[in-house]
C-alpha positions as CSV (number, residue, x, y, z in Angstrom):
1,M,11.1,-8.6,-12.9
2,L,8.2,-6.7,-14.6
3,A,9.3,-3.4,-13.2
4,N,12.9,-4.0,-14.5
5,V,11.5,-4.7,-18.0
6,K,9.4,-1.5,-17.9
7,L,12.5,0.4,-16.7
8,L,14.6,-1.0,-19.6
9,L,11.9,-0.1,-22.2
10,I,11.5,3.5,-20.9
11,V,15.3,4.0,-20.7
12,L,15.6,2.7,-24.3
13,I,12.8,5.0,-25.5
14,T,14.5,7.9,-23.7
15,A,17.9,7.1,-25.3
16,V,16.4,6.9,-28.8
17,S,14.5,10.1,-28.4
18,T,17.5,12.0,-27.0
19,S,19.9,10.8,-29.7
20,C,17.7,12.0,-32.6
21,A,19.0,15.2,-34.3
22,L,16.5,18.0,-33.8
23,V,16.3,21.1,-35.9
24,D,14.3,22.9,-33.2
25,T,15.0,22.0,-29.6
26,S,11.9,23.8,-28.2
27,L,9.5,21.8,-26.1
28,H,5.8,21.4,-26.8
29,L,3.4,19.8,-24.3
30,F,0.0,18.7,-25.4
31,G,-2.1,18.3,-22.3
32,S,-5.1,19.2,-20.1
33,Q,-5.7,19.9,-16.5
34,G,-7.9,16.9,-16.2
35,S,-5.2,14.4,-17.2
36,R,-1.7,13.6,-15.9
37,S,-0.3,16.4,-17.9
38,P,0.2,18.7,-14.8
39,L,2.9,16.4,-13.4
40,V,4.9,17.1,-16.6
41,N,4.2,20.8,-16.2
42,W,5.4,20.6,-12.6
43,Y,8.8,19.1,-13.6
44,L,9.3,21.5,-16.5
45,D,8.5,24.4,-14.1
46,E,10.8,23.2,-11.4
47,L,13.6,23.1,-13.9
48,D,12.7,26.6,-15.2
49,L,12.5,25.2,-18.7
50,S,10.7,27.2,-21.4
51,Y,8.0,25.2,-23.2
52,T,4.8,25.8,-25.2
53,Q,1.6,24.5,-23.8
54,L,-0.7,23.2,-26.5
55,P,-4.4,22.0,-26.5
56,P,-4.9,18.3,-25.9
57,R,-6.0,17.7,-29.5
58,P,-5.1,17.3,-32.2
59,N,-1.8,15.7,-31.1
60,P,0.7,13.2,-32.4
61,H,0.2,10.6,-29.7
62,P,-0.6,7.2,-31.4
63,F,-3.7,6.8,-29.2
64,N,-4.6,10.5,-29.3
65,Q,-4.1,10.8,-25.5
66,V,-2.3,13.3,-23.2
67,P,0.2,14.1,-21.9
68,C,2.2,14.0,-25.1
69,L,5.6,15.8,-25.5
70,V,7.4,16.9,-28.7
71,D,10.9,18.0,-28.2
72,G,11.2,19.9,-31.5
73,P,9.0,21.5,-34.2
74,V,5.3,20.7,-34.4
75,D,4.6,22.2,-37.8
76,D,3.5,18.8,-39.2
77,L,2.0,16.5,-36.5
78,S,2.2,13.6,-38.9
79,T,6.0,13.7,-39.0
80,C,7.1,14.8,-35.5
81,S,8.3,12.3,-33.0
82,P,6.1,12.3,-29.8
83,I,7.2,11.1,-26.4
84,W,4.2,9.7,-24.5
85,E,3.4,8.0,-21.2
86,S,4.1,10.3,-18.3
87,G,7.0,8.3,-16.9
88,A,8.8,8.2,-20.3
89,I,8.2,12.0,-20.7
90,L,9.7,12.6,-17.2
91,L,12.7,10.5,-18.0
92,H,13.3,12.2,-21.3
93,I,13.3,15.6,-19.7
94,A,15.5,14.4,-16.9
95,T,18.0,12.8,-19.2
96,K,18.3,15.8,-21.5
97,Y,17.7,18.8,-19.3
98,D,18.3,18.0,-15.6
99,P,22.0,18.2,-14.6
100,N,21.3,16.5,-11.3
101,Y,19.6,13.4,-12.8
102,S,21.1,10.0,-12.1
103,I,19.6,7.0,-14.0
104,E,20.7,4.7,-11.2
105,K,19.2,6.8,-8.4
106,H,16.1,8.4,-10.0
107,A,14.9,6.2,-12.9
108,P,13.8,3.3,-10.7
109,W,11.5,5.6,-8.7
110,V,9.9,7.0,-11.7
111,V,9.1,3.5,-13.0
112,F,8.0,2.5,-9.4
113,A,5.5,5.4,-9.5
114,N,3.9,4.3,-12.8
115,S,4.0,0.5,-12.3
116,A,3.6,-0.1,-8.5
117,L,2.3,3.1,-6.8
118,D,-0.4,3.9,-9.4
119,P,-2.5,0.7,-8.7
120,I,-2.2,1.4,-4.9
121,C,-3.3,5.0,-5.2
122,F,-6.2,4.2,-7.7
123,R,-8.6,1.3,-7.6
124,E,-10.3,1.3,-11.0
125,D,-13.1,-0.5,-12.7
126,S,-12.7,-2.3,-16.1
127,N,-13.3,1.0,-17.9
128,G,-10.6,2.8,-16.0
129,R,-12.9,4.8,-13.7
130,V,-11.4,5.5,-10.3
131,L,-13.5,3.8,-7.6
132,G,-11.3,4.5,-4.6
133,T,-7.8,4.0,-3.2
134,S,-5.8,1.3,-1.4
135,L,-3.4,3.8,0.1
136,D,-5.1,3.6,3.4
137,K,-4.8,-0.2,3.5
138,P,-1.7,-2.2,4.9
139,N,0.9,-2.4,2.1
140,K,4.6,-3.3,2.4
141,K,5.6,-0.8,-0.4
142,I,3.9,2.1,1.4
143,A,5.4,0.9,4.7
144,V,8.8,1.3,3.1
145,L,8.0,4.8,2.0
146,E,6.8,5.6,5.5
147,E,10.0,4.4,7.0
148,M,12.2,6.2,4.4
149,L,10.3,9.5,4.9
150,A,10.8,9.4,8.7
151,D,14.4,10.6,8.2
152,S,14.2,12.4,4.8
153,D,12.2,15.2,3.3
154,Y,12.5,13.8,-0.2
155,I,13.0,10.4,-1.9
156,V,16.6,10.5,-3.2
157,D,19.5,12.0,-1.1
158,N,17.0,14.2,0.7
159,K,16.9,16.5,-2.3
160,F,13.8,17.3,-4.5
161,S,14.1,15.5,-7.8
162,V,12.2,13.9,-10.7
163,A,11.6,11.0,-8.3
164,D,9.4,13.3,-6.1
165,V,7.6,14.7,-9.1
166,A,6.5,11.2,-10.1
167,I,5.7,9.9,-6.6
168,A,4.2,13.0,-5.0
169,S,2.0,13.6,-8.1
170,Y,0.4,10.2,-7.7
171,L,0.0,10.5,-4.0
172,N,-1.5,13.9,-4.2
173,Y,-4.1,12.8,-6.6
174,V,-5.6,10.6,-3.9
175,P,-7.1,13.6,-1.9
176,L,-8.5,15.0,-5.2
177,F,-10.3,11.7,-6.1
178,N,-11.4,10.6,-2.6
179,G,-11.8,13.7,-0.4
180,D,-13.1,13.0,3.1
181,S,-14.0,9.4,2.2
182,V,-10.5,8.2,3.0
183,S,-8.1,8.9,5.9
184,L,-4.3,8.5,5.7
185,R,-3.7,9.2,9.4
186,G,-1.9,5.8,9.7
187,I,1.0,7.0,7.4
188,P,1.9,10.4,8.9
189,N,5.4,10.6,7.3
190,V,3.9,10.0,3.8
191,V,1.2,12.6,4.6
192,R,3.8,15.2,5.6
193,Y,5.7,14.4,2.4
194,M,2.5,14.9,0.4
195,Q,1.9,18.2,2.1
196,R,5.5,19.3,1.7
197,C,5.5,18.7,-2.0
198,A,2.1,20.4,-2.5
199,E,3.5,23.5,-0.7
200,R,6.1,23.9,-3.4
201,E,5.4,27.0,-5.5
202,K,5.7,25.2,-8.8
203,F,3.2,22.5,-7.7
204,G,0.4,25.0,-7.3
205,G,1.3,26.6,-10.6
206,A,1.0,23.3,-12.4
207,F,-1.9,21.6,-10.7
208,G,-3.8,24.7,-9.7
209,G,-4.6,26.4,-6.4
210,Q,-7.7,24.3,-5.7
211,H,-5.8,21.0,-6.0
212,R,-3.0,22.4,-3.8
213,D,-5.3,23.7,-1.1
214,M,-7.3,20.4,-1.0
215,V,-4.1,18.4,-0.5
216,R,-2.8,20.8,2.2
217,G,-6.2,20.8,4.0
218,L,-6.8,17.1,4.0
219,C,-3.1,16.3,4.9
220,G,-3.4,18.7,7.9
221,K,-6.7,17.0,8.9
222,W,-5.1,13.5,8.7
223,L,-2.1,14.6,10.8
224,V,-4.4,16.0,13.5
225,E,-6.4,12.8,13.4
226,G,-3.3,10.7,13.9
227,K,-1.8,13.3,16.4
228,G,1.2,13.8,14.1
229,G,2.2,10.1,14.2
230,N,5.5,8.8,15.4
231,A,8.4,8.5,13.0
232,D,9.8,5.5,14.9
233,K,6.5,3.6,14.9
234,K,6.2,0.8,12.4
235,M,3.3,1.3,10.0
236,F,0.4,-1.2,10.6
237,G,2.9,-3.5,12.4
238,I,4.1,-5.0,9.1
239,F,7.8,-5.0,9.9
């Protein structure tokens, strides 16, 4: 129910932002490498869209955070209309610029990444500091992903899409935050998916070579530890 409400809100935000008449249709992204901005860069780059990368601050985000996107002029930050929250930004870009986007097929996965996958990937304290991950623990949602990815390279129709940008970005932050302190050998199909997405040219360009190489290296290590896994084996015996 909560996920459906979040989806409705994001879709409404996207519809409003898309319907506004813009004098200048150029894209401006306020962001930094140490935030979730790179996942927006990744999607923009995959679509070969032209955009201007701007420093994180000052920006028109109501909470002065990044990422923050302005689809139009930024001459006066007090009057421009920002699009914020990474999921809302992805859905705006998808709705307006991705000819292969389907709200029925792709939007739920973007919302899933923000509302359900995020708390699995990142265990945080009351101040928002990442303490670890639950991705290596038994979880029915991750088990579903594991089963899906046994027969598909990507999340929707076996084709790379905004759904993969959202989901793989969250998954591939786990190696960065946890390093060798965690092992994902129990979910080999998810690990291969993480590796596959990290090997895309635009991923490395957006997140940086060090991030890409860490994901690739740890994913390779986990696959060796799990001896490659078995696509037909049920994860953790949940199903």
